[in-house]
Jmol script that loads the backbone (N, CA, C; Angstrom):
load data "model"
ATOM      1  N   MET A   1      -8.217 -42.528 -11.935  1.00  0.00           N
ATOM      2  CA  MET A   1      -9.596 -42.513 -11.705  1.00  0.00           C
ATOM      3  C   MET A   1     -10.016 -43.652 -10.736  1.00  0.00           C
ATOM      4  N   GLU A   2      -9.318 -44.781 -10.826  1.00  0.00           N
ATOM      5  CA  GLU A   2      -9.650 -45.898  -9.914  1.00  0.00           C
ATOM      6  C   GLU A   2      -9.388 -45.543  -8.450  1.00  0.00           C
ATOM      7  N   ASN A   3      -8.343 -44.758  -8.172  1.00  0.00           N
ATOM      8  CA  ASN A   3      -8.097 -44.328  -6.813  1.00  0.00           C
ATOM      9  C   ASN A   3      -9.210 -43.455  -6.298  1.00  0.00           C
ATOM     10  N   ILE A   4      -9.718 -42.585  -7.143  1.00  0.00           N
ATOM     11  CA  ILE A   4     -10.836 -41.675  -6.761  1.00  0.00           C
ATOM     12  C   ILE A   4     -12.050 -42.524  -6.388  1.00  0.00           C
ATOM     13  N   ILE A   5     -12.399 -43.452  -7.267  1.00  0.00           N
ATOM     14  CA  ILE A   5     -13.550 -44.323  -6.998  1.00  0.00           C
ATOM     15  C   ILE A   5     -13.373 -45.131  -5.705  1.00  0.00           C
ATOM     16  N   TYR A   6     -12.221 -45.709  -5.537  1.00  0.00           N
ATOM     17  CA  TYR A   6     -11.937 -46.477  -4.331  1.00  0.00           C
ATOM     18  C   TYR A   6     -12.095 -45.604  -3.097  1.00  0.00           C
ATOM     19  N   ASN A   7     -11.474 -44.455  -3.104  1.00  0.00           N
ATOM     20  CA  ASN A   7     -11.552 -43.571  -1.924  1.00  0.00           C
ATOM     21  C   ASN A   7     -12.997 -43.144  -1.629  1.00  0.00           C
ATOM     22  N   GLU A   8     -13.736 -42.864  -2.669  1.00  0.00           N
ATOM     23  CA  GLU A   8     -15.148 -42.467  -2.458  1.00  0.00           C
ATOM     24  C   GLU A   8     -15.930 -43.594  -1.863  1.00  0.00           C
ATOM     25  N   LEU A   9     -15.770 -44.791  -2.385  1.00  0.00           N
ATOM     26  CA  LEU A   9     -16.482 -45.948  -1.826  1.00  0.00           C
ATOM     27  C   LEU A   9     -16.115 -46.191  -0.318  1.00  0.00           C
ATOM     28  N   ARG A  10     -14.849 -46.066  -0.009  1.00  0.00           N
ATOM     29  CA  ARG A  10     -14.400 -46.227   1.388  1.00  0.00           C
ATOM     30  C   ARG A  10     -14.998 -45.107   2.263  1.00  0.00           C
ATOM     31  N   SER A  11     -15.027 -43.902   1.752  1.00  0.00           N
ATOM     32  CA  SER A  11     -15.593 -42.814   2.544  1.00  0.00           C
ATOM     33  C   SER A  11     -17.078 -42.981   2.793  1.00  0.00           C
ATOM     34  N   ARG A  12     -17.765 -43.689   1.894  1.00  0.00           N
ATOM     35  CA  ARG A  12     -19.189 -43.977   2.091  1.00  0.00           C
ATOM     36  C   ARG A  12     -19.407 -45.211   3.000  1.00  0.00           C
ATOM     37  N   GLY A  13     -18.324 -45.806   3.458  1.00  0.00           N
ATOM     38  CA  GLY A  13     -18.455 -46.910   4.418  1.00  0.00           C
ATOM     39  C   GLY A  13     -18.385 -48.291   3.820  1.00  0.00           C
ATOM     40  N   TYR A  14     -18.178 -48.442   2.536  1.00  0.00           N
ATOM     41  CA  TYR A  14     -18.156 -49.714   1.863  1.00  0.00           C
ATOM     42  C   TYR A  14     -16.818 -50.449   2.121  1.00  0.00           C
ATOM     43  N   SER A  15     -16.879 -51.738   2.263  1.00  0.00           N
ATOM     44  CA  SER A  15     -15.652 -52.519   2.167  1.00  0.00           C
ATOM     45  C   SER A  15     -15.451 -52.819   0.675  1.00  0.00           C
ATOM     46  N   VAL A  16     -14.217 -52.716   0.188  1.00  0.00           N
ATOM     47  CA  VAL A  16     -13.959 -52.777  -1.254  1.00  0.00           C
ATOM     48  C   VAL A  16     -12.956 -53.850  -1.538  1.00  0.00           C
ATOM     49  N   ASP A  17     -13.245 -54.706  -2.477  1.00  0.00           N
ATOM     50  CA  ASP A  17     -12.366 -55.762  -2.946  1.00  0.00           C
ATOM     51  C   ASP A  17     -12.286 -55.757  -4.448  1.00  0.00           C
ATOM     52  N   VAL A  18     -11.270 -56.448  -4.942  1.00  0.00           N
ATOM     53  CA  VAL A  18     -11.205 -56.683  -6.407  1.00  0.00           C
ATOM     54  C   VAL A  18     -11.894 -58.005  -6.643  1.00  0.00           C
ATOM     55  N   GLY A  19     -12.683 -58.084  -7.728  1.00  0.00           N
ATOM     56  CA  GLY A  19     -13.377 -59.324  -8.037  1.00  0.00           C
ATOM     57  C   GLY A  19     -12.796 -60.049  -9.216  1.00  0.00           C
ATOM     58  N   VAL A  20     -12.959 -61.356  -9.233  1.00  0.00           N
ATOM     59  CA  VAL A  20     -12.544 -62.181 -10.356  1.00  0.00           C
ATOM     60  C   VAL A  20     -13.695 -63.093 -10.706  1.00  0.00           C
ATOM     61  N   VAL A  21     -14.019 -63.123 -11.993  1.00  0.00           N
ATOM     62  CA  VAL A  21     -15.072 -64.001 -12.480  1.00  0.00           C
ATOM     63  C   VAL A  21     -14.503 -64.906 -13.584  1.00  0.00           C
ATOM     64  N   GLU A  22     -14.922 -66.164 -13.606  1.00  0.00           N
ATOM     65  CA  GLU A  22     -14.484 -67.082 -14.643  1.00  0.00           C
ATOM     66  C   GLU A  22     -15.416 -67.064 -15.825  1.00  0.00           C
ATOM     67  N   LYS A  23     -14.837 -67.051 -16.996  1.00  0.00           N
ATOM     68  CA  LYS A  23     -15.644 -67.153 -18.231  1.00  0.00           C
ATOM     69  C   LYS A  23     -15.220 -68.444 -18.900  1.00  0.00           C
ATOM     70  N   ARG A  24     -16.186 -69.335 -19.147  1.00  0.00           N
ATOM     71  CA  ARG A  24     -15.904 -70.575 -19.847  1.00  0.00           C
ATOM     72  C   ARG A  24     -16.587 -70.576 -21.169  1.00  0.00           C
ATOM     73  N   GLY A  25     -15.958 -71.274 -22.110  1.00  0.00           N
ATOM     74  CA  GLY A  25     -16.542 -71.335 -23.446  1.00  0.00           C
ATOM     75  C   GLY A  25     -15.830 -72.363 -24.305  1.00  0.00           C
ATOM     76  N   THR A  26     -16.190 -72.367 -25.560  1.00  0.00           N
ATOM     77  CA  THR A  26     -15.560 -73.240 -26.539  1.00  0.00           C
ATOM     78  C   THR A  26     -15.068 -72.416 -27.703  1.00  0.00           C
ATOM     79  N   ASP A  27     -13.834 -72.643 -28.124  1.00  0.00           N
ATOM     80  CA  ASP A  27     -13.299 -71.892 -29.248  1.00  0.00           C
ATOM     81  C   ASP A  27     -13.781 -72.484 -30.551  1.00  0.00           C
ATOM     82  N   GLU A  28     -13.327 -71.865 -31.681  1.00  0.00           N
ATOM     83  CA  GLU A  28     -13.767 -72.335 -32.985  1.00  0.00           C
ATOM     84  C   GLU A  28     -13.351 -73.733 -33.357  1.00  0.00           C
ATOM     85  N   ASN A  29     -12.352 -74.258 -32.653  1.00  0.00           N
ATOM     86  CA  ASN A  29     -11.867 -75.623 -32.898  1.00  0.00           C
ATOM     87  C   ASN A  29     -12.549 -76.643 -32.000  1.00  0.00           C
ATOM     88  N   GLY A  30     -13.513 -76.171 -31.179  1.00  0.00           N
ATOM     89  CA  GLY A  30     -14.207 -77.107 -30.258  1.00  0.00           C
ATOM     90  C   GLY A  30     -13.506 -77.343 -28.964  1.00  0.00           C
ATOM     91  N   LYS A  31     -12.369 -76.671 -28.773  1.00  0.00           N
ATOM     92  CA  LYS A  31     -11.617 -76.838 -27.485  1.00  0.00           C
ATOM     93  C   LYS A  31     -12.225 -75.913 -26.432  1.00  0.00           C
ATOM     94  N   GLU A  32     -12.407 -76.464 -25.259  1.00  0.00           N
ATOM     95  CA  GLU A  32     -12.935 -75.657 -24.148  1.00  0.00           C
ATOM     96  C   GLU A  32     -11.841 -74.751 -23.577  1.00  0.00           C
ATOM     97  N   TYR A  33     -12.248 -73.553 -23.131  1.00  0.00           N
ATOM     98  CA  TYR A  33     -11.285 -72.623 -22.538  1.00  0.00           C
ATOM     99  C   TYR A  33     -11.921 -72.022 -21.283  1.00  0.00           C
ATOM    100  N   LYS A  34     -11.043 -71.480 -20.448  1.00  0.00           N
ATOM    101  CA  LYS A  34     -11.468 -70.819 -19.203  1.00  0.00           C
ATOM    102  C   LYS A  34     -10.640 -69.561 -19.031  1.00  0.00           C
ATOM    103  N   ASN A  35     -11.279 -68.426 -18.952  1.00  0.00           N
ATOM    104  CA  ASN A  35     -10.598 -67.132 -18.743  1.00  0.00           C
ATOM    105  C   ASN A  35     -11.016 -66.574 -17.409  1.00  0.00           C
ATOM    106  N   GLN A  36     -10.094 -65.851 -16.760  1.00  0.00           N
ATOM    107  CA  GLN A  36     -10.457 -65.129 -15.557  1.00  0.00           C
ATOM    108  C   GLN A  36     -10.510 -63.625 -15.915  1.00  0.00           C
ATOM    109  N   LEU A  37     -11.625 -63.025 -15.588  1.00  0.00           N
ATOM    110  CA  LEU A  37     -11.848 -61.600 -15.865  1.00  0.00           C
ATOM    111  C   LEU A  37     -11.901 -60.881 -14.541  1.00  0.00           C
ATOM    112  N   GLU A  38     -11.291 -59.666 -14.510  1.00  0.00           N
ATOM    113  CA  GLU A  38     -11.248 -58.899 -13.271  1.00  0.00           C
ATOM    114  C   GLU A  38     -12.359 -57.869 -13.240  1.00  0.00           C
ATOM    115  N   ILE A  39     -12.947 -57.704 -12.061  1.00  0.00           N
ATOM    116  CA  ILE A  39     -13.876 -56.657 -11.796  1.00  0.00           C
ATOM    117  C   ILE A  39     -13.136 -55.666 -10.936  1.00  0.00           C
ATOM    118  N   ASP A  40     -13.099 -54.398 -11.304  1.00  0.00           N
ATOM    119  CA  ASP A  40     -12.287 -53.389 -10.608  1.00  0.00           C
ATOM    120  C   ASP A  40     -12.633 -53.307  -9.112  1.00  0.00           C
ATOM    121  N   PHE A  41     -13.925 -53.236  -8.820  1.00  0.00           N
ATOM    122  CA  PHE A  41     -14.357 -53.068  -7.426  1.00  0.00           C
ATOM    123  C   PHE A  41     -15.599 -53.915  -7.122  1.00  0.00           C
ATOM    124  N   VAL A  42     -15.590 -54.586  -6.016  1.00  0.00           N
ATOM    125  CA  VAL A  42     -16.785 -55.205  -5.425  1.00  0.00           C
ATOM    126  C   VAL A  42     -16.958 -54.510  -4.114  1.00  0.00           C
ATOM    127  N   ALA A  43     -18.006 -53.675  -4.039  1.00  0.00           N
ATOM    128  CA  ALA A  43     -18.247 -52.846  -2.869  1.00  0.00           C
ATOM    129  C   ALA A  43     -19.384 -53.483  -2.052  1.00  0.00           C
ATOM    130  N   ASN A  44     -19.148 -53.725  -0.774  1.00  0.00           N
ATOM    131  CA  ASN A  44     -20.158 -54.335   0.123  1.00  0.00           C
ATOM    132  C   ASN A  44     -20.411 -53.453   1.314  1.00  0.00           C
ATOM    133  N   LEU A  45     -21.683 -53.336   1.653  1.00  0.00           N
ATOM    134  CA  LEU A  45     -22.108 -52.631   2.848  1.00  0.00           C
ATOM    135  C   LEU A  45     -23.384 -53.310   3.334  1.00  0.00           C
ATOM    136  N   GLY A  46     -23.272 -54.053   4.419  1.00  0.00           N
ATOM    137  CA  GLY A  46     -24.428 -54.798   4.901  1.00  0.00           C
ATOM    138  C   GLY A  46     -24.866 -55.790   3.855  1.00  0.00           C
ATOM    139  N   SER A  47     -26.162 -55.722   3.451  1.00  0.00           N
ATOM    140  CA  SER A  47     -26.694 -56.641   2.437  1.00  0.00           C
ATOM    141  C   SER A  47     -26.580 -56.078   1.031  1.00  0.00           C
ATOM    142  N   LYS A  48     -25.956 -54.896   0.874  1.00  0.00           N
ATOM    143  CA  LYS A  48     -25.811 -54.291  -0.427  1.00  0.00           C
ATOM    144  C   LYS A  48     -24.447 -54.706  -1.038  1.00  0.00           C
ATOM    145  N   ARG A  49     -24.503 -54.928  -2.325  1.00  0.00           N
ATOM    146  CA  ARG A  49     -23.258 -55.244  -3.077  1.00  0.00           C
ATOM    147  C   ARG A  49     -23.354 -54.589  -4.460  1.00  0.00           C
ATOM    148  N   TYR A  50     -22.226 -53.999  -4.872  1.00  0.00           N
ATOM    149  CA  TYR A  50     -22.145 -53.379  -6.178  1.00  0.00           C
ATOM    150  C   TYR A  50     -20.890 -53.859  -6.876  1.00  0.00           C
ATOM    151  N   TYR A  51     -21.024 -54.178  -8.143  1.00  0.00           N
ATOM    152  CA  TYR A  51     -19.866 -54.506  -9.005  1.00  0.00           C
ATOM    153  C   TYR A  51     -19.610 -53.286  -9.851  1.00  0.00           C
ATOM    154  N   ILE A  52     -18.384 -52.740  -9.785  1.00  0.00           N
ATOM    155  CA  ILE A  52     -18.101 -51.461 -10.433  1.00  0.00           C
ATOM    156  C   ILE A  52     -16.863 -51.604 -11.306  1.00  0.00           C
ATOM    157  N   GLN A  53     -16.988 -51.172 -12.574  1.00  0.00           N
ATOM    158  CA  GLN A  53     -15.871 -51.104 -13.481  1.00  0.00           C
ATOM    159  C   GLN A  53     -15.556 -49.634 -13.686  1.00  0.00           C
ATOM    160  N   SER A  54     -14.260 -49.307 -13.729  1.00  0.00           N
ATOM    161  CA  SER A  54     -13.813 -47.972 -14.047  1.00  0.00           C
ATOM    162  C   SER A  54     -13.294 -47.977 -15.460  1.00  0.00           C
ATOM    163  N   ALA A  55     -13.843 -47.117 -16.301  1.00  0.00           N
ATOM    164  CA  ALA A  55     -13.408 -47.031 -17.714  1.00  0.00           C
ATOM    165  C   ALA A  55     -13.193 -45.535 -18.016  1.00  0.00           C
ATOM    166  N   PHE A  56     -11.936 -45.212 -18.350  1.00  0.00           N
ATOM    167  CA  PHE A  56     -11.611 -43.823 -18.641  1.00  0.00           C
ATOM    168  C   PHE A  56     -12.506 -43.308 -19.778  1.00  0.00           C
ATOM    169  N   SER A  57     -12.669 -44.131 -20.794  1.00  0.00           N
ATOM    170  CA  SER A  57     -13.461 -43.736 -21.945  1.00  0.00           C
ATOM    171  C   SER A  57     -13.975 -44.980 -22.660  1.00  0.00           C
ATOM    172  N   MET A  58     -15.143 -44.908 -23.287  1.00  0.00           N
ATOM    173  CA  MET A  58     -15.650 -46.044 -24.071  1.00  0.00           C
ATOM    174  C   MET A  58     -16.093 -45.533 -25.426  1.00  0.00           C
ATOM    175  N   PRO A  59     -15.157 -45.111 -26.247  1.00  0.00           N
ATOM    176  CA  PRO A  59     -15.469 -44.443 -27.525  1.00  0.00           C
ATOM    177  C   PRO A  59     -16.034 -45.430 -28.608  1.00  0.00           C
ATOM    178  N   THR A  60     -15.712 -46.703 -28.494  1.00  0.00           N
ATOM    179  CA  THR A  60     -16.152 -47.654 -29.508  1.00  0.00           C
ATOM    180  C   THR A  60     -16.952 -48.788 -28.901  1.00  0.00           C
ATOM    181  N   GLU A  61     -17.669 -49.492 -29.766  1.00  0.00           N
ATOM    182  CA  GLU A  61     -18.453 -50.641 -29.317  1.00  0.00           C
ATOM    183  C   GLU A  61     -17.525 -51.732 -28.789  1.00  0.00           C
ATOM    184  N   GLU A  62     -16.375 -51.890 -29.427  1.00  0.00           N
ATOM    185  CA  GLU A  62     -15.378 -52.868 -28.988  1.00  0.00           C
ATOM    186  C   GLU A  62     -14.950 -52.633 -27.548  1.00  0.00           C
ATOM    187  N   LYS A  63     -14.678 -51.375 -27.210  1.00  0.00           N
ATOM    188  CA  LYS A  63     -14.285 -50.995 -25.854  1.00  0.00           C
ATOM    189  C   LYS A  63     -15.404 -51.217 -24.867  1.00  0.00           C
ATOM    190  N   ARG A  64     -16.632 -50.916 -25.276  1.00  0.00           N
ATOM    191  CA  ARG A  64     -17.783 -51.122 -24.414  1.00  0.00           C
ATOM    192  C   ARG A  64     -17.940 -52.615 -24.120  1.00  0.00           C
ATOM    193  N   ILE A  65     -17.798 -53.480 -25.117  1.00  0.00           N
ATOM    194  CA  ILE A  65     -17.906 -54.919 -24.913  1.00  0.00           C
ATOM    195  C   ILE A  65     -16.796 -55.387 -23.967  1.00  0.00           C
ATOM    196  N   GLN A  66     -15.605 -54.872 -24.133  1.00  0.00           N
ATOM    197  CA  GLN A  66     -14.485 -55.223 -23.262  1.00  0.00           C
ATOM    198  C   GLN A  66     -14.751 -54.873 -21.799  1.00  0.00           C
ATOM    199  N   GLU A  67     -15.270 -53.674 -21.578  1.00  0.00           N
ATOM    200  CA  GLU A  67     -15.534 -53.229 -20.200  1.00  0.00           C
ATOM    201  C   GLU A  67     -16.663 -54.023 -19.585  1.00  0.00           C
ATOM    202  N   LYS A  68     -17.659 -54.398 -20.361  1.00  0.00           N
ATOM    203  CA  LYS A  68     -18.797 -55.139 -19.865  1.00  0.00           C
ATOM    204  C   LYS A  68     -18.550 -56.628 -19.632  1.00  0.00           C
ATOM    205  N   ALA A  69     -17.496 -57.178 -20.255  1.00  0.00           N
ATOM    206  CA  ALA A  69     -17.282 -58.601 -20.281  1.00  0.00           C
ATOM    207  C   ALA A  69     -17.286 -59.232 -18.878  1.00  0.00           C
ATOM    208  N   SER A  70     -16.606 -58.658 -17.944  1.00  0.00           N
ATOM    209  CA  SER A  70     -16.563 -59.235 -16.623  1.00  0.00           C
ATOM    210  C   SER A  70     -17.917 -59.093 -15.918  1.00  0.00           C
ATOM    211  N   LEU A  71     -18.601 -58.024 -16.148  1.00  0.00           N
ATOM    212  CA  LEU A  71     -19.872 -57.790 -15.423  1.00  0.00           C
ATOM    213  C   LEU A  71     -20.982 -58.737 -15.918  1.00  0.00           C
ATOM    214  N   VAL A  72     -21.023 -58.985 -17.213  1.00  0.00           N
ATOM    215  CA  VAL A  72     -22.120 -59.831 -17.759  1.00  0.00           C
ATOM    216  C   VAL A  72     -21.897 -61.305 -17.357  1.00  0.00           C
ATOM    217  N   ASN A  73     -20.716 -61.643 -16.872  1.00  0.00           N
ATOM    218  CA  ASN A  73     -20.455 -63.033 -16.476  1.00  0.00           C
ATOM    219  C   ASN A  73     -20.684 -63.239 -14.974  1.00  0.00           C
ATOM    220  N   VAL A  74     -21.128 -62.232 -14.246  1.00  0.00           N
ATOM    221  CA  VAL A  74     -21.467 -62.373 -12.834  1.00  0.00           C
ATOM    222  C   VAL A  74     -22.907 -62.893 -12.780  1.00  0.00           C
ATOM    223  N   ASN A  75     -23.065 -64.011 -12.118  1.00  0.00           N
ATOM    224  CA  ASN A  75     -24.402 -64.668 -12.094  1.00  0.00           C
ATOM    225  C   ASN A  75     -25.175 -64.379 -10.816  1.00  0.00           C
ATOM    226  N   ASP A  76     -25.322 -63.158 -10.453  1.00  0.00           N
ATOM    227  CA  ASP A  76     -26.217 -62.803  -9.361  1.00  0.00           C
ATOM    228  C   ASP A  76     -26.991 -61.527  -9.718  1.00  0.00           C
ATOM    229  N   SER A  77     -27.847 -61.105  -8.822  1.00  0.00           N
ATOM    230  CA  SER A  77     -28.705 -59.946  -9.171  1.00  0.00           C
ATOM    231  C   SER A  77     -28.265 -58.622  -8.584  1.00  0.00           C
ATOM    232  N   PHE A  78     -27.029 -58.543  -8.053  1.00  0.00           N
ATOM    233  CA  PHE A  78     -26.581 -57.310  -7.510  1.00  0.00           C
ATOM    234  C   PHE A  78     -26.270 -56.338  -8.662  1.00  0.00           C
ATOM    235  N   LYS A  79     -26.298 -55.048  -8.358  1.00  0.00           N
ATOM    236  CA  LYS A  79     -26.145 -53.988  -9.346  1.00  0.00           C
ATOM    237  C   LYS A  79     -24.738 -53.946  -9.939  1.00  0.00           C
ATOM    238  N   LYS A  80     -24.687 -53.752 -11.254  1.00  0.00           N
ATOM    239  CA  LYS A  80     -23.417 -53.660 -11.978  1.00  0.00           C
ATOM    240  C   LYS A  80     -23.313 -52.288 -12.646  1.00  0.00           C
ATOM    241  N   ILE A  81     -22.177 -51.641 -12.418  1.00  0.00           N
ATOM    242  CA  ILE A  81     -22.037 -50.204 -12.812  1.00  0.00           C
ATOM    243  C   ILE A  81     -20.675 -50.039 -13.534  1.00  0.00           C
ATOM    244  N   ILE A  82     -20.718 -49.193 -14.600  1.00  0.00           N
ATOM    245  CA  ILE A  82     -19.511 -48.746 -15.251  1.00  0.00           C
ATOM    246  C   ILE A  82     -19.415 -47.258 -15.028  1.00  0.00           C
ATOM    247  N   VAL A  83     -18.297 -46.779 -14.490  1.00  0.00           N
ATOM    248  CA  VAL A  83     -18.071 -45.354 -14.238  1.00  0.00           C
ATOM    249  C   VAL A  83     -17.090 -44.876 -15.278  1.00  0.00           C
ATOM    250  N   VAL A  84     -17.459 -43.815 -16.055  1.00  0.00           N
ATOM    251  CA  VAL A  84     -16.600 -43.284 -17.099  1.00  0.00           C
ATOM    252  C   VAL A  84     -16.257 -41.828 -16.807  1.00  0.00           C
ATOM    253  N   LYS A  85     -15.131 -41.367 -17.377  1.00  0.00           N
ATOM    254  CA  LYS A  85     -14.694 -39.971 -17.197  1.00  0.00           C
ATOM    255  C   LYS A  85     -15.587 -39.003 -17.967  1.00  0.00           C
ATOM    256  N   ASP A  86     -16.121 -39.440 -19.095  1.00  0.00           N
ATOM    257  CA  ASP A  86     -16.910 -38.593 -19.969  1.00  0.00           C
ATOM    258  C   ASP A  86     -18.228 -38.173 -19.263  1.00  0.00           C
ATOM    259  N   VAL A  87     -18.720 -37.011 -19.670  1.00  0.00           N
ATOM    260  CA  VAL A  87     -20.010 -36.550 -19.162  1.00  0.00           C
ATOM    261  C   VAL A  87     -21.108 -37.262 -19.985  1.00  0.00           C
ATOM    262  N   VAL A  88     -21.817 -38.188 -19.366  1.00  0.00           N
ATOM    263  CA  VAL A  88     -22.862 -38.940 -20.009  1.00  0.00           C
ATOM    264  C   VAL A  88     -24.088 -38.971 -19.113  1.00  0.00           C
ATOM    265  N   ASN A  89     -25.242 -39.184 -19.733  1.00  0.00           N
ATOM    266  CA  ASN A  89     -26.459 -39.416 -18.948  1.00  0.00           C
ATOM    267  C   ASN A  89     -26.376 -40.803 -18.337  1.00  0.00           C
ATOM    268  N   VAL A  90     -26.976 -40.973 -17.174  1.00  0.00           N
ATOM    269  CA  VAL A  90     -27.025 -42.290 -16.527  1.00  0.00           C
ATOM    270  C   VAL A  90     -27.932 -43.128 -17.368  1.00  0.00           C
ATOM    271  N   THR A  91     -27.398 -44.285 -17.833  1.00  0.00           N
ATOM    272  CA  THR A  91     -28.170 -45.213 -18.662  1.00  0.00           C
ATOM    273  C   THR A  91     -28.033 -46.619 -18.148  1.00  0.00           C
ATOM    274  N   ARG A  92     -29.047 -47.425 -18.483  1.00  0.00           N
ATOM    275  CA  ARG A  92     -29.001 -48.850 -18.136  1.00  0.00           C
ATOM    276  C   ARG A  92     -29.262 -49.591 -19.431  1.00  0.00           C
ATOM    277  N   ASP A  93     -28.385 -50.558 -19.765  1.00  0.00           N
ATOM    278  CA  ASP A  93     -28.510 -51.264 -21.035  1.00  0.00           C
ATOM    279  C   ASP A  93     -29.314 -52.570 -20.897  1.00  0.00           C
ATOM    280  N   GLU A  94     -29.384 -53.310 -21.983  1.00  0.00           N
ATOM    281  CA  GLU A  94     -30.220 -54.511 -22.016  1.00  0.00           C
ATOM    282  C   GLU A  94     -29.647 -55.638 -21.108  1.00  0.00           C
ATOM    283  N   ASP A  95     -28.415 -55.543 -20.698  1.00  0.00           N
ATOM    284  CA  ASP A  95     -27.819 -56.475 -19.740  1.00  0.00           C
ATOM    285  C   ASP A  95     -28.002 -56.046 -18.289  1.00  0.00           C
ATOM    286  N   GLY A  96     -28.635 -54.920 -18.071  1.00  0.00           N
ATOM    287  CA  GLY A  96     -28.884 -54.400 -16.730  1.00  0.00           C
ATOM    288  C   GLY A  96     -27.676 -53.673 -16.159  1.00  0.00           C
ATOM    289  N   ILE A  97     -26.741 -53.288 -16.981  1.00  0.00           N
ATOM    290  CA  ILE A  97     -25.535 -52.613 -16.513  1.00  0.00           C
ATOM    291  C   ILE A  97     -25.739 -51.109 -16.648  1.00  0.00           C
ATOM    292  N   THR A  98     -25.505 -50.394 -15.542  1.00  0.00           N
ATOM    293  CA  THR A  98     -25.668 -48.958 -15.491  1.00  0.00           C
ATOM    294  C   THR A  98     -24.328 -48.298 -15.871  1.00  0.00           C
ATOM    295  N   THR A  99     -24.389 -47.289 -16.699  1.00  0.00           N
ATOM    296  CA  THR A  99     -23.236 -46.482 -17.046  1.00  0.00           C
ATOM    297  C   THR A  99     -23.460 -45.054 -16.526  1.00  0.00           C
ATOM    298  N   MET A 100     -22.474 -44.494 -15.830  1.00  0.00           N
ATOM    299  CA  MET A 100     -22.604 -43.139 -15.324  1.00  0.00           C
ATOM    300  C   MET A 100     -21.231 -42.447 -15.369  1.00  0.00           C
ATOM    301  N   SER A 101     -21.302 -41.126 -15.341  1.00  0.00           N
ATOM    302  CA  SER A 101     -20.022 -40.346 -15.339  1.00  0.00           C
ATOM    303  C   SER A 101     -19.458 -40.304 -13.939  1.00  0.00           C
ATOM    304  N   ILE A 102     -18.170 -40.049 -13.871  1.00  0.00           N
ATOM    305  CA  ILE A 102     -17.504 -39.921 -12.576  1.00  0.00           C
ATOM    306  C   ILE A 102     -18.125 -38.785 -11.781  1.00  0.00           C
ATOM    307  N   TYR A 103     -18.610 -37.771 -12.501  1.00  0.00           N
ATOM    308  CA  TYR A 103     -19.213 -36.593 -11.798  1.00  0.00           C
ATOM    309  C   TYR A 103     -20.506 -36.989 -11.089  1.00  0.00           C
ATOM    310  N   ASP A 104     -21.350 -37.769 -11.749  1.00  0.00           N
ATOM    311  CA  ASP A 104     -22.594 -38.247 -11.095  1.00  0.00           C
ATOM    312  C   ASP A 104     -22.232 -39.152  -9.929  1.00  0.00           C
ATOM    313  N   PHE A 105     -21.238 -39.986 -10.131  1.00  0.00           N
ATOM    314  CA  PHE A 105     -20.830 -40.919  -9.062  1.00  0.00           C
ATOM    315  C   PHE A 105     -20.350 -40.172  -7.837  1.00  0.00           C
ATOM    316  N   LEU A 106     -19.575 -39.115  -8.021  1.00  0.00           N
ATOM    317  CA  LEU A 106     -18.994 -38.375  -6.891  1.00  0.00           C
ATOM    318  C   LEU A 106     -19.961 -37.371  -6.270  1.00  0.00           C
ATOM    319  N   LEU A 107     -20.774 -36.724  -7.064  1.00  0.00           N
ATOM    320  CA  LEU A 107     -21.575 -35.605  -6.578  1.00  0.00           C
ATOM    321  C   LEU A 107     -22.957 -35.947  -6.108  1.00  0.00           C
ATOM    322  N   LYS A 108     -23.459 -37.087  -6.465  1.00  0.00           N
ATOM    323  CA  LYS A 108     -24.798 -37.522  -6.051  1.00  0.00           C
ATOM    324  C   LYS A 108     -24.652 -38.562  -4.954  1.00  0.00           C
ATOM    325  N   GLU A 109     -25.172 -38.223  -3.764  1.00  0.00           N
ATOM    326  CA  GLU A 109     -25.036 -39.076  -2.633  1.00  0.00           C
ATOM    327  C   GLU A 109     -25.577 -40.490  -2.848  1.00  0.00           C
ATOM    328  N   ASN A 110     -26.668 -40.584  -3.625  1.00  0.00           N
ATOM    329  CA  ASN A 110     -27.311 -41.894  -3.889  1.00  0.00           C
ATOM    330  C   ASN A 110     -26.944 -42.404  -5.273  1.00  0.00           C
ATOM    331  N   SER A 111     -25.775 -42.076  -5.775  1.00  0.00           N
ATOM    332  CA  SER A 111     -25.374 -42.409  -7.146  1.00  0.00           C
ATOM    333  C   SER A 111     -25.417 -43.890  -7.436  1.00  0.00           C
ATOM    334  N   LEU A 112     -25.140 -44.724  -6.469  1.00  0.00           N
ATOM    335  CA  LEU A 112     -25.136 -46.177  -6.712  1.00  0.00           C
ATOM    336  C   LEU A 112     -26.553 -46.727  -6.904  1.00  0.00           C
ATOM    337  N   GLU A 113     -27.529 -45.941  -6.511  1.00  0.00           N
ATOM    338  CA  GLU A 113     -28.935 -46.367  -6.690  1.00  0.00           C
ATOM    339  C   GLU A 113     -29.593 -45.808  -7.910  1.00  0.00           C
ATOM    340  N   LEU A 114     -28.900 -44.999  -8.692  1.00  0.00           N
ATOM    341  CA  LEU A 114     -29.489 -44.396  -9.919  1.00  0.00           C
ATOM    342  C   LEU A 114     -29.746 -45.430 -10.941  1.00  0.00           C
TER     343      LEU A 114
END
end "model"
wireframe off; spacefill off
backbone 0.3
color backbone group
């Protein structure tokens, strides 16, 4: 599915990179830690930028949290999207992350703006 998303973004004229975001925190023992989380795609075209995660399926809340982890740690106002294989309605959650199906992503020309 990642290849499909990558090819579609390139065909729409976007330059596409893999993103990395650092997550810092403190564990239960008070020790500080630093993790690097990967963002599947950072798509740029002119002044537009989209952060896109590809998730085959998000059947549980745990999986949803895992897929969102890298996106919620990006500290800018560009759009953040999760593309899933399942047929779902386009939704935006309390963190401002849009979830859409691969079908909406591929078949709607303005899918990144939904």
